[in-house]
C-alpha positions in Angstrom: 158.1 40.9 113.0 154.7 42.0 111.6 154.5 44.7 114.2 158.0 45.8 113.4 157.2 46.1 109.7 154.0 48.0 110.3 155.1 50.3 113.0 158.9 50.8 112.5 159.9 49.9 108.9 157.0 51.4 107.0 156.8 54.7 109.1 160.6 55.1 108.5 160.2 54.6 104.8 157.3 57.1 104.7 159.2 59.7 106.7 162.3 59.2 104.5 160.2 59.5 101.3 158.6 62.7 102.6 161.9 64.2 103.5 163.6 63.5 100.2 160.6 63.8 97.8 160.7 60.1 97.0 157.4 59.0 95.3 155.2 56.3 96.9 152.2 54.8 95.1 150.8 51.3 95.6 154.3 49.8 95.7 153.0 46.5 94.7 155.3 44.3 92.7 152.2 42.6 91.2 151.0 45.9 89.7 153.4 46.1 86.8 152.6 42.5 85.8 148.9 43.0 86.3 148.8 46.3 84.3 150.9 44.8 81.5 148.5 41.9 81.3 145.4 44.1 81.3 146.8 46.4 78.6 147.9 43.5 76.4 144.8 41.3 76.8 142.1 44.0 76.8 143.7 46.8 74.6 146.4 44.9 72.7 149.2 47.2 73.9 152.8 46.1 74.1 153.5 45.7 77.9 157.2 46.2 77.2 156.7 49.6 75.6 157.8 52.9 77.2 154.2 54.1 77.3 153.1 51.1 79.4 156.1 51.6 81.6 155.1 55.2 82.2 151.5 54.0 83.2 153.0 51.5 85.5 155.1 54.2 87.2 152.0 56.3 87.8 150.3 53.5 89.7 153.4 52.0 91.4 155.1 55.3 92.4 152.2 57.7 92.2 153.8 59.7 89.3 156.2 59.1 86.4 159.8 59.0 87.4 161.9 62.1 86.6 165.5 61.5 85.6 166.3 65.1 86.6 165.5 64.3 90.2 168.4 62.6 91.9 166.3 61.2 94.7 163.8 59.4 92.4 164.2 55.6 92.4 166.3 54.1 89.6 164.0 51.0 89.1 161.8 51.9 86.2 159.3 49.1 87.1 159.1 47.9 83.5 157.4 44.7 82.5 160.6 42.6 82.8 158.8 39.2 82.8 158.2 36.5 80.2 155.0 37.5 78.5 153.2 34.3 79.3 152.9 35.5 82.9 149.8 37.3 81.6 148.1 33.9 81.2 148.2 33.4 84.9 146.9 36.9 85.6 144.2 36.9 82.8 141.3 36.1 85.2 142.1 39.3 87.2 142.4 41.9 84.4 138.8 43.0 84.5 138.8 43.5 88.2 139.9 46.7 90.0 143.5 46.5 91.2 142.6 47.2 94.8 140.5 44.0 94.9 143.3 42.0 93.1 145.9 43.4 95.5 143.9 42.4 98.6 143.0 38.9 97.2 146.5 38.2 96.1 148.0 39.2 99.5 145.7 36.7 101.3 146.5 34.1 98.6 150.2 34.5 99.4 149.5 34.0 103.1 147.6 30.8 102.4 150.2 29.7 99.9 153.0 30.2 102.5 151.2 27.9 104.9 150.5 25.3 102.3 154.2 25.4 101.1 155.3 24.5 104.6 153.0 21.4 104.6 154.2 20.5 101.1 157.9 20.7 101.9 157.3 18.6 105.1 155.8 15.9 103.1 158.4 16.1 100.3 161.1 15.8 102.9 159.2 12.9 104.6 159.1 14.7 107.9 156.0 14.1 110.0 156.4 16.3 113.0 153.8 16.6 115.7 151.0 19.2 115.4 152.8 21.4 117.9 156.0 21.5 115.9 154.1 22.0 112.7 152.2 24.9 114.1 155.5 26.5 115.3 157.1 26.0 111.8 154.1 27.7 110.2 154.2 30.7 112.6 158.0 31.1 112.0 157.5 30.9 108.3 154.8 33.5 108.2 156.7 35.6 110.8 159.9 35.6 108.8 161.0 38.9 107.2 161.5 37.2 103.9 157.9 35.9 103.7 156.5 39.1 105.2 158.3 41.2 102.6 157.0 39.0 99.8 153.4 39.2 101.1 153.5 42.9 101.6 154.9 43.5 98.1 152.7 40.8 96.5 155.9 39.3 95.1 155.6 36.5 92.5 158.7 34.9 94.1 156.4 33.3 96.7 154.2 31.9 94.0 157.3 30.4 92.3 158.5 29.0 95.6 155.1 27.3 96.0 155.2 25.8 92.5 158.7 24.5 93.1 157.6 22.9 96.4 154.6 21.1 94.7 156.9 20.1 91.8 159.4 18.6 94.3 156.6 16.7 96.1 155.3 15.3 92.8 158.8 14.1 91.9 159.0 12.3 95.3 155.6 10.7 94.6 156.7 9.7 91.1 154.3 11.9 89.2 157.0 13.0 86.9 155.0 14.6 84.1 153.0 16.8 86.4 156.2 17.8 88.2 157.6 18.9 84.8 154.4 20.9 84.0 154.5 22.9 87.3 158.3 23.5 87.0 157.6 25.0 83.5 155.0 27.3 84.9 157.5 28.4 87.5 159.7 29.8 84.8 157.6 33.0 85.0 160.7 34.0 87.1 163.3 32.2 85.1 166.3 33.3 87.2 164.8 31.5 90.2 164.5 28.1 88.5 167.2 28.0 85.9 169.7 26.0 88.0 166.9 23.7 89.2 165.7 23.1 85.7 169.3 22.3 84.6 169.7 19.8 87.5 166.4 18.0 87.0 166.9 17.7 83.2 170.4 16.2 83.8 168.8 13.9 86.4 166.0 12.8 84.0 168.2 12.1 81.0 170.6 10.0 83.2 167.8 7.4 83.5 165.8 8.2 80.4 163.7 5.0 80.4 162.3 5.7 83.9 162.4 9.5 84.0 161.5 10.7 80.5 158.0 11.7 81.5 159.5 14.6 83.5 161.2 15.9 80.4 158.1 15.5 78.2 155.9 17.3 80.8 158.4 20.2 81.1 159.1 20.6 77.4 155.5 20.3 76.2 154.3 22.9 78.8 157.2 25.2 77.8 156.2 24.9 74.1 152.6 25.7 75.0 153.7 28.7 77.1 156.1 30.0 74.4 153.5 29.6 71.6 150.8 31.2 73.6 153.1 34.1 74.3 153.9 34.4 70.6 150.1 34.4 69.8 149.2 37.2 72.2 152.4 39.2 71.4 154.3 38.2 68.3 158.1 38.7 68.7 157.9 39.0 72.5 161.1 37.1 73.2 163.2 39.9 71.7 161.2 42.5 73.7 161.7 40.5 76.8 165.4 40.3 76.2 165.6 44.1 75.7 163.6 44.6 78.9 166.0 42.4 80.9 169.0 44.2 79.6 167.4 47.6 80.4 166.6 46.4 83.9 170.2 45.4 84.5 171.3 48.9 83.3 169.0 51.0 85.4 169.5 48.7 88.4 173.3 48.8 88.2 173.4 48.6 92.0 171.5 45.3 92.0 173.7 42.3 92.5 173.8 38.8 93.9 174.4 38.0 97.6 178.1 37.4 96.7 178.3 40.7 94.8 176.9 42.6 97.7 179.2 40.9 100.3 182.4 40.7 98.3 182.2 43.3 95.5 181.0 42.5 91.9 184.5 41.3 90.8 185.0 38.9 93.6 181.3 38.0 93.7 181.4 37.0 90.1 184.5 34.8 90.7 183.0 33.2 93.8 179.6 32.6 92.0 181.4 30.8 89.2 183.3 28.7 91.7 180.2 27.8 93.6 178.3 26.8 90.4 181.2 24.7 89.3 181.2 22.9 92.6 177.4 22.5 92.4 177.7 21.1 88.8 180.2 18.5 90.1 177.8 17.5 92.9 174.8 17.3 90.5 176.8 15.1 88.1 177.9 12.8 90.9 174.4 12.3 92.1 172.6 12.3 88.8 171.6 8.7 89.1 170.0 9.1 92.6 166.4 8.0 92.7 163.8 10.1 94.4 163.5 7.7 97.3 167.1 8.4 98.3 167.8 11.3 100.7 170.7 12.4 98.4 168.2 13.4 95.7 166.4 15.8 98.0 169.7 17.1 99.4 171.0 18.0 96.0 167.6 19.6 95.1 167.7 21.7 98.3 171.3 22.7 97.7 170.5 23.8 94.2 167.7 26.0 95.6 170.1 27.5 98.2 172.8 28.2 95.7 170.2 29.9 93.5 169.5 32.4 96.2 173.2 33.0 96.6 174.0 33.6 92.9 170.7 35.1 91.6 171.4 38.6 90.2 169.1 40.3 92.8 169.8 39.8 96.5 166.2 40.5 97.6 165.1 38.9 100.9 161.8 37.6 99.4 163.8 35.3 97.1 165.0 33.5 100.2 161.7 31.7 100.3 163.6 29.1 98.3 165.7 28.5 101.5 162.7 27.2 103.4 163.2 23.4 102.6 166.9 23.6 103.4 166.2 25.2 106.8 163.5 22.7 107.5 165.8 19.8 106.8 168.5 21.4 109.0 166.1 22.0 111.8 164.9 18.4 111.6 168.5 17.1 112.0 170.0 19.7 114.3 170.6 17.2 117.1 172.6 14.9 114.8 174.5 17.8 113.3 175.3 19.2 116.8 177.1 15.9 117.7 178.9 15.4 114.3 182.1 17.5 114.9 183.3 20.8 116.1 183.3 22.5 112.7 179.7 21.5 112.0 178.7 22.6 115.4 180.2 26.0 114.9 178.5 26.4 111.5 175.2 25.3 113.0 175.5 27.9 115.8 176.3 30.7 113.2 173.5 29.6 111.0 171.0 29.5 113.9 172.1 32.9 115.1 171.8 34.5 111.6 168.4 33.1 111.1 167.1 34.0 114.6 168.6 37.5 114.6 165.8 39.2 112.7 163.2 38.1 115.2 165.4 39.1 118.2 166.0 42.5 116.7 162.3 43.0 115.8 161.4 42.1 119.3 163.9 44.5 120.8 162.5 47.4 118.6 158.9 46.5 119.5 159.7 46.6 123.2 161.7 49.9 122.7 158.5 51.5 121.3 157.0 51.2 124.8 159.7 53.4 126.3 161.3 55.4 123.5 159.8 57.9 121.0 158.9 56.3 117.7 161.1 58.6 115.8 164.1 57.4 117.7 163.2 53.7 117.4 162.7 54.1 113.6 166.4 55.0 113.3 167.1 51.4 114.1 164.9 50.1 111.3 167.8 48.2 109.6 168.6 46.1 112.6 166.4 43.1 111.7 167.8 42.9 108.1 171.5 43.0 109.1 171.9 39.2 108.6 169.8 38.9 105.4 172.8 38.6 103.1 174.6 36.1 105.3 171.7 33.7 105.8 171.9 32.1 102.3 175.7 31.5 102.6 175.3 30.0 106.0 172.6 27.6 104.8 174.7 26.5 101.8 177.7 26.0 104.0 175.8 23.9 106.5 174.2 21.8 103.8 177.5 21.1 102.2 179.4 20.4 105.4 176.6 18.1 106.6 175.8 16.3 103.4 176.9 12.8 104.5 175.3 13.2 107.9 172.0 14.4 106.5 171.9 11.6 103.9 172.6 9.0 106.6 170.0 10.4 109.0 167.5 10.5 106.1 168.1 6.8 105.4 167.6 5.8 109.0 164.3 7.7 109.3 163.0 6.3 106.0 163.4 2.7 107.4 160.9 3.6 110.1 157.6 4.5 108.4 156.0 5.3 111.7 158.6 7.7 112.8 157.2 11.0 114.1 159.2 14.0 115.4 158.7 14.3 119.2 157.7 17.6 120.8 160.7 19.6 122.0 
């Protein structure tokens, strides 16, 4: 997969950009946030302003975008994040971006590895070292993680924060879990459903779970107040930036929008969230030591990927725990019934297809001119939109089986996954 991205996908993009006059700069999704943080903290400039957006474009694209050029990208790369993201980036604002970019890329690699370990512990799965090593290689070798690492996407950071928060919940460190989940709101669209579910879960047993709420709310108050201190009135500016982003990214849409048109996608998204709300309400009393709690949490994350307004592969980092749970229980699911077996096969094929296609393109480079192979650049991403739907469908159809299997394995504290 890494070879495919470096020698097929990127050369195709470079050739296409040269042919159509599409600008290419550092293309780092971290850069707009870093430059906005630097200008705000060092020069007291509004990161949401059109002047800063123009500076961002010069670095990100190599030049300002020209509306008169039809081939120029539509994404203006404005600072469309809550302003308190600058607090996380503040230690880097005095460094050259080249150093920040390199350091953050390796940080995301390490974070992806750590996230696998964290989710394994949160799911109470203790596989052998061989299985663990395979899972890490597959996680780092997935197109979703690779795209996030290449673009220095903060979605991977949010995914890591969510993983640690889930582990802290399982270990009953509720206040610290709330603190980290509040920090994860630097990308609010990725944690909105999760925050809603966990707040409902907490208030359903207020006496035992109130620390989660206090940890979350107190941290949000600090973040919002700090944002107001460094940029008074930032909430209105952030709202305007989000509205502008939706306008100039009119082609952006959720997985459901892309697969079923915006009209049907909106209807299906509403239906999915209503069904999810029913499930969350039904299991709101589940304690963290019950498999149903983790199952609902993983389902919330998977549905988030399906309905989030931008169907970017790097957001699918939130599917990692759901895929790990399904992989752990694939043998039980295979023997459940014919429908579950069919969904399991479809899900497995969709997830494995990118690696199969990348391997085929890599082998083809040995025998076919690179220009010809690069025409097949889209093969590994064919299934990217279908993967989240397949994971959601399999989690829903196998909920009872996964909960029962989780209870059986919890009764055996010495259980370890055998090598396969």
